C-alpha positions in Angstrom: 98.2 124.7 93.7 100.5 127.6 92.6 104.0 126.3 91.8 107.5 127.7 92.3 110.2 126.9 89.8 114.0 127.3 90.4 116.2 128.0 87.4 119.9 127.1 87.8 122.0 128.3 84.9 125.1 130.5 84.6 124.0 132.2 81.4 122.0 135.3 82.6 120.3 136.0 79.3 119.0 132.5 78.7 118.0 132.2 82.4 116.1 135.5 82.2 114.4 134.6 79.0 113.2 131.3 80.4 112.1 133.0 83.6 110.0 135.5 81.6 108.3 132.6 79.6 107.4 130.8 82.8 106.2 133.9 84.6 103.7 134.5 81.7 102.3 131.0 82.6 101.7 132.3 86.2 104.6 130.4 87.8 106.7 131.9 90.5 110.3 131.8 89.3 113.5 131.9 91.4 117.0 132.1 89.9 120.5 130.8 90.8 123.7 130.9 88.8 125.5 128.1 90.6 124.7 124.7 92.1 125.7 126.0 95.5 123.3 129.0 95.2 120.6 126.7 94.0 120.9 124.4 97.0 120.8 127.4 99.3 117.6 128.6 97.7 116.1 125.1 98.2 116.9 125.3 101.9 114.8 128.5 102.2 112.0 127.9 99.7 109.5 125.2 98.8 110.1 124.5 95.2 108.1 122.1 93.0 110.4 122.1 90.0 114.1 122.7 89.3 115.3 123.4 85.8 119.1 123.1 85.8 121.8 123.3 83.2 124.2 120.3 82.9 127.4 122.5 82.8 127.5 124.7 85.9 130.6 126.6 87.2 130.8 124.5 90.4 129.0 121.3 89.7 127.8 118.9 87.0 124.0 119.2 86.7 123.4 115.5 86.5 125.3 115.0 89.9 123.3 117.9 91.3 120.1 116.1 90.3 120.9 113.1 92.4 121.6 115.3 95.4 118.4 117.3 95.1 116.3 114.1 94.8 117.9 112.8 98.0 117.3 116.0 99.9 113.9 116.9 98.4 112.2 113.7 97.0 109.0 115.5 96.1 110.7 118.1 93.9 111.0 117.3 90.2 114.0 118.2 88.0 114.3 119.0 84.3 117.9 119.0 83.0 118.9 121.3 80.2 122.0 121.1 78.0 123.4 122.8 74.9 124.7 119.5 73.5 122.5 116.6 74.4 123.9 113.0 74.4 122.1 109.7 75.0 124.6 108.9 77.7 123.8 112.1 79.6 120.1 111.6 79.2 120.2 108.1 80.6 122.4 109.3 83.5 120.0 112.2 84.3 116.9 110.0 84.3 118.7 107.4 86.4 119.6 110.1 89.0 115.9 111.0 89.3 115.4 113.7 86.7 111.8 114.1 85.3 113.2 114.7 81.8 116.3 115.8 79.9 116.0 118.2 76.9 118.3 120.1 74.6 118.3 123.9 74.7 116.8 125.7 71.7 115.5 122.6 70.0 112.7 122.0 72.4 111.3 125.5 73.0 107.9 124.4 71.9 108.0 121.5 74.3 109.2 123.3 77.4 105.8 124.6 78.7 103.9 121.3 78.4 106.9 119.5 79.9 107.0 121.9 82.8 103.2 121.5 83.3 103.5 117.7 83.6 106.5 118.0 86.0 104.7 120.5 88.2 101.6 118.3 88.2 103.6 115.3 89.4 105.4 117.4 92.0 102.1 118.8 93.4 100.8 115.3 93.7 103.9 114.2 95.6 103.7 117.2 97.9 100.1 116.4 98.7 101.0 112.7 99.4 103.7 113.8 101.8 101.4 116.2 103.6 98.9 113.4 104.1 101.6 111.1 105.4 102.7 113.8 107.8 99.1 114.3 109.0 98.7 110.5 109.5 102.0 110.5 111.4 100.7 113.3 113.7 97.5 111.4 114.2 99.3 108.4 115.4 102.1 110.3 117.2 102.4 111.8 120.6 99.8 114.5 119.7 97.1 111.8 119.7 97.7 111.0 123.4 94.9 113.0 125.1 95.4 114.5 128.6 97.6 116.8 130.6 97.6 115.1 134.0 101.0 114.9 135.7 101.3 111.0 135.6 100.4 111.0 131.9 102.8 113.8 131.0 105.6 112.0 132.8 105.0 108.9 130.8 104.8 110.8 127.5 108.0 112.7 128.3 109.9 109.4 128.8 108.4 108.0 125.6 109.5 111.0 123.6 113.1 110.7 124.9 113.4 107.0 124.1 111.5 107.3 120.7 114.5 108.9 118.9 116.8 106.0 120.0 116.7 102.4 118.8 116.4 101.0 122.4 113.9 98.2 123.2 111.0 99.5 125.3 108.8 97.8 127.8 105.4 99.4 128.4 103.7 98.3 131.7 100.4 99.0 133.3 96.9 97.8 133.7 94.8 96.5 130.8 93.2 99.3 128.8 95.7 102.0 129.6 96.6 102.7 126.0 99.8 100.7 125.5 99.4 100.2 121.8 98.7 104.0 121.3 102.0 104.6 123.1 103.8 102.0 121.0 102.6 103.7 117.8 103.6 107.1 119.1 107.1 105.8 119.8 107.3 104.4 116.3 106.1 107.6 114.7 108.6 109.6 116.8 111.5 107.4 115.8 113.9 107.4 112.7 111.9 104.2 111.7 108.7 106.1 111.2 108.7 105.4 107.4 109.1 101.7 108.1 106.3 99.3 109.0 104.6 99.1 112.4 103.4 95.6 113.1 101.5 94.5 116.2 100.6 91.1 117.7 98.9 90.0 120.9 101.0 87.2 122.3 98.2 86.0 124.5 95.7 85.6 121.7 97.3 82.7 119.9 98.4 79.2 120.7 102.2 78.3 120.8 102.5 76.8 117.4 100.5 79.5 115.6 102.3 82.3 117.5 105.7 80.9 116.5 104.7 80.7 112.8 103.2 84.2 113.0 106.3 85.7 114.6 109.0 83.9 112.7 107.3 82.5 109.6 107.7 78.9 108.2 109.0 76.9 105.2 106.7 75.0 103.0 106.2 71.5 104.4 107.3 72.5 107.9 104.0 71.1 109.3 100.7 69.8 108.1 99.0 72.5 106.0 102.1 74.5 105.4 101.8 74.4 101.6 104.1 77.4 100.9 106.7 79.6 102.5 105.4 82.3 104.8 107.1 85.4 106.1 106.8 86.0 109.8 106.0 89.4 111.4 109.7 89.9 112.3 110.5 89.8 108.6 107.5 92.0 107.8 108.6 94.6 110.4 112.2 94.8 108.9 113.4 98.5 109.1 110.4 99.2 111.3 108.9 98.4 114.7 107.2 95.3 116.1 104.8 95.6 119.0 104.5 92.5 121.2 101.5 93.0 123.4 100.9 90.8 126.4 104.5 89.6 126.2 104.0 87.9 129.6 101.7 85.3 127.9 104.5 84.1 125.5 105.5 80.4 126.1 109.0 79.9 127.5 110.5 78.2 124.4 109.4 81.1 122.2 110.9 83.5 124.8 114.3 81.8 124.0 113.8 82.5 120.2 112.8 86.1 121.0 115.9 86.6 123.1 118.0 85.4 120.2 116.4 88.0 117.9 117.1 90.7 120.4 120.8 89.7 120.8 121.8 88.6 117.2 119.1 90.2 115.0 118.6 86.7 113.5 115.8 84.1 113.8 114.9 80.7 112.3 111.7 80.2 110.4 109.8 77.1 111.4 111.3 74.2 109.4 114.3 76.2 108.2 118.0 75.6 109.0 119.4 78.9 107.8 118.9 82.0 110.0 117.2 85.1 108.6 118.4 88.6 109.5 116.1 91.4 110.5 116.5 95.0 111.4 113.6 95.7 113.8 112.9 97.6 117.0 110.9 95.8 119.7 108.4 97.5 121.8 106.7 95.1 124.3 103.8 95.5 126.7 102.4 93.6 129.7 99.9 94.1 132.5 101.8 91.6 134.6 105.0 92.0 136.8 107.5 90.2 134.6 110.0 90.3 137.5 107.5 88.3 139.6 106.7 86.0 136.7 110.5 85.3 136.3 110.8 84.5 140.0 107.9 82.0 139.6 109.7 80.4 136.6 107.1 81.5 134.1 109.3 84.1 132.3 113.0 84.1 131.4 114.9 86.4 133.7 117.5 87.1 130.9 114.7 88.1 128.6 113.1 90.3 131.2 116.4 92.2 131.7 116.8 92.5 127.9 113.3 93.9 127.4 113.3 96.3 130.4 116.3 98.3 129.2 113.8 101.2 129.1 110.6 100.7 131.0 107.6 103.1 131.0 104.6 102.5 133.3 101.3 103.9 132.0 99.1 105.3 134.7 95.6 103.9 135.3 92.6 106.2 134.5 91.7 106.6 138.2 95.1 108.3 138.7 94.5 110.8 135.9 90.9 111.8 136.6 91.6 115.3 135.3 92.0 113.8 131.8 88.5 112.1 131.8 86.5 115.1 130.5 88.8 115.5 127.4 88.9 111.8 126.7 85.1 111.5 127.0 84.6 114.6 124.7 86.9 113.0 122.1 85.2 109.6 122.2 81.7 111.2 122.1 82.6 113.3 119.1 84.1 110.3 117.2 81.0 108.1 118.0 78.5 110.9 117.1 80.1 111.4 113.7 79.8 107.6 113.0 76.0 107.9 113.3 75.7 111.2 111.5 75.3 113.4 114.6 77.3 116.6 115.2 75.3 118.2 118.0 76.1 116.0 121.0 77.5 117.5 124.2 78.3 116.2 127.6 76.3 117.5 130.5 78.2 118.6 133.7 76.4 116.0 135.7 77.4 113.3 133.2 81.1 114.3 133.4 80.9 114.4 137.2 79.7 110.8 137.2 82.5 109.8 134.9 85.1 111.3 137.2 83.7 109.5 140.2 83.9 106.0 138.6 86.8 103.7 139.6 87.4 102.7 135.9 88.8 99.2 136.5 88.9 98.8 132.7 90.6 102.1 132.2 90.4 104.0 128.9 89.0 101.0 127.1 86.1 100.9 129.5 85.5 104.6 129.2 85.5 104.4 125.4 82.9 101.5 125.4 80.7 103.3 127.9 80.7 106.6 125.8 79.9 104.6 122.6 76.9 103.0 124.4 75.7 106.4 125.8 75.9 108.1 122.3 73.9 105.3 120.8 71.2 105.5 123.4 71.0 109.3 123.5 67.6 110.7 122.3 68.6 114.4 122.8 71.7 116.4 122.0 73.0 116.1 125.6 74.6 113.1 127.3 73.0 112.9 130.7 73.6 110.5 133.7 70.5 108.4 132.9 72.4 107.1 129.9 75.0 105.5 132.2 74.9 102.0 133.7 72.7 101.8 136.8 75.6 101.4 139.2 76.9 104.8 138.1 73.6 106.6 138.6 72.3 108.3 141.7 68.7 107.6 142.5 66.4 105.9 145.0 68.0 102.5 144.3 71.4 103.9 145.2 70.4 105.3 148.6 67.6 102.9 149.6 68.3 99.2 149.0 64.6 98.4 149.5 63.5 100.6 146.6 62.7 97.7 144.3 59.9 99.4 142.5 62.1 102.4 141.6 64.9 100.2 140.3 62.4 98.2 138.2 61.0 101.5 136.8 64.5 102.6 135.8 65.1 99.3 134.1 61.8 99.5 132.3 62.6 103.0 131.0 66.0 101.9 129.9 64.7 98.9 127.9 62.1 101.2 126.3 64.9 103.6 125.2 67.0 100.9 123.7 64.1 99.4 121.8 63.3 102.8 120.4 66.9 103.2 119.3 67.0 99.9 117.5 63.6 100.3 116.0 62.2 97.3 117.9 65.1 95.0 116.9 65.2 92.7 120.0 68.4 90.9 119.1 70.3 94.2 118.8 68.6 95.5 121.9 69.7 92.5 123.9 73.3 93.1 122.7 73.3 96.7 123.7 71.7 95.9 127.1 74.3 93.2 127.6 71.8 90.5 128.3 70.6 87.3 126.6 67.7 87.4 124.1 65.7 85.0 126.3 66.2 87.4 129.3 65.0 90.3 127.2 61.8 88.5 126.2 61.2 87.6 129.9 61.6 91.2 130.9 59.3 92.4 128.1 56.7 90.0 129.4 57.3 91.0 133.0 56.9 94.7 132.3 54.1 94.3 129.7 56.1 95.9 126.9 55.4 95.0 123.3 58.8 96.0 122.1 
């Protein structure tokens, strides 16, 4: 990776000499005679290395080092001085300088030193680029679709992301609430902090309390050591509380305390722990109705629903189905080493006609199954579950033979895909192993 070096020195002859030496090493060299001019250059240009004199007309070079590292963390700095002191050297390194050298005495060391500094800077720039790519992958750009209901939800999420407001995501199961929560985190000033997710309906009360708030050693049987909870882990970041409507009432009271005071008590502890965390919660229930029924705290509902976003079900955004299906098919095909899969128009048409009670999650699972079963480069309607296919059985309820033939063909295809592995075939077919053996005997198939 070619490197750009900025020289900041008010001595023109020395600056020009050093610039010539560096240019002979194929570096691009920029020059500035003051700290102010150097900072202006950094605003315009991507610079891997700054070489700065300590004594500048408008600034001390060691103070300038600290400012540059704060503004441009990936850029490295070498500090030059005519009269080096140990005190200045320590201060320069402490402020983030790569190294500190004395003019004249170290001419034979400057090129190797510059090479090492540039190598470190290039590595840091690559890391930052990867981090930005990962952020984009998990940000709003990952939300596929252009239907009006989805765009409205995304627009609301973009607006609230830049704030520190608590967000409540509502909608049916499988509508992509965790994807939205991650996008909100990546679009917020907390993006460099942790994103921690937990399903509140997947754990019992005691385990959930310990997972959320942590515990002290000896707090209960088996607690042999202190454990940080997720609220502590998510400090300076975001915690995503999925299925918040499943949280027990007494834990709801502890959550309300965190939201109001930014403090919580670990299990078995008497002193509160402070945390700086943003809460994004999600539910497929009506929390207002749950509160009316006494199953959810009304004060917590009001605190969580400061900013509420309802995610549309897939049946209300059918125009997005082709793009989602294409994305899932491409991802699944790559997993099994295939790059040639495409979706037939008839296949896509069947997808758009389906009610999708399981929403995006159901579509993703169905596409994965179709990709696994595909023998050709095209996904066709015969790879879909029977209830989604047109055929004699769909129009004539008495066409038992035709339905049996379809089932027989499907079992054959699955067995071919698994190489005759009956356990794996039963799993893909969604039936028990005993049922598969019965059908093999019924159809006279040897597997």
